[in-house]
N, C-alpha and C positions, 0 to 999 in steps of 0.2 A: 418857707422853708428857712430852717433856722440851724446854726453851727452849735454845736455844743460837745458834749462828753459822753461816751459809754463808758460806765463804771460798773466793774464787775468784781464780785467778791466770791471767794471760795471757803466753805468751812463744812467740817463732819456734822452731819444732822443731828446728832445728839449733843454737839456743845452746848454749854449753856453760858448764860452771860446774867448774873443777878438773879438766880434761881429760874430763869427762862430760857427757854431754846434760843441759841444766839440768832438763827434766822428770823425767828419772829420778833425778837428785840428790835433787830435792824428795821424789820419792817415798820415796826412801831415807831421808832425814832424817826423814820422816814416822814410818817403820817404828822407826827408832831410837829415837824419842822416844814409841812406844808409842801413836799416835793410832789411833783405830778404823778407819780408811779412807779411802782417797781414790780418785778417778777422774780418768783423762786422756782427753781427748776431742781427735781431729784434725779441724780445720774443712776444710770443702770449699771455703770462700772466706772472704775479710777483708780488712779493712785496718787500719791502726793510725794513731798520731797524726801519721805522715809524709803520710797520706791515699794512700799508693800501694797499688793494689789488687793482691790476690794470690788466684789460683782455681787450682784443680785441673785442671791441663791439660798435654797432652804437652810443651808448650813451656814450661812454668812452671819456673824452677829448683827443684831438689829441695831443701826444708828450710827454704823460706820463708813456708809456711802457719802459721797461729798453731796452738797447742795450749791448752786451757783445763786447768787442774789444778784440781780441786774437791773441797771438804771440808764435811763436815757435822759440829761440834764444839761441845763446851762453850767458854764465854766463857774459861775458864782454858785449855785446850787451844789454842784460837786466838791467845790471847796468847802462849802460849808458842812456837807455831810462827812467830809474826811476829816475836818478838824474836830466835829464832835466825837467820831469813832477814836481818834487819838486821843482826845480829853478824857475817853472812858477807859482807857488803855486796852482796848479791843484788840487781840493779836489776830490778823486775817492777811491771806493773801489777797493781793488785789490786782486789776488790771484796769488801766485807765487809757481811752483811745479817743481821738478826735473824731467827731461824726458830724452828718448833716442829718435832719431829721424834721417831719411835719406830718401834716395830716393830707390824706387824698378826699377829693380831688383837688382841693384848693390850693395846696403848696407845692404843686409840681413846677419844676424848673423849666 
């Protein structure tokens, strides 16, 4: 079992950075930093700080739903990723929480 950081970012699925979808850019950045992995989840509904509701429906504009980009990292890995995102001037809402993580069955306390 390890202590670490659960790091989560939220972005609109259509947001871009450097001509690439932002969530794809973050995943590729994480790969180049050799971080152990991440997951991207598409939401079916949500709203952000502007309180405008978005949900998956026929009439909803494509690309307006939120995506979550999540990581389980060591403190050092989380700090490295955050510093790279700040250096690239990426504007994102983020959540950072302390966690315990590991692999079953070997890491059970």
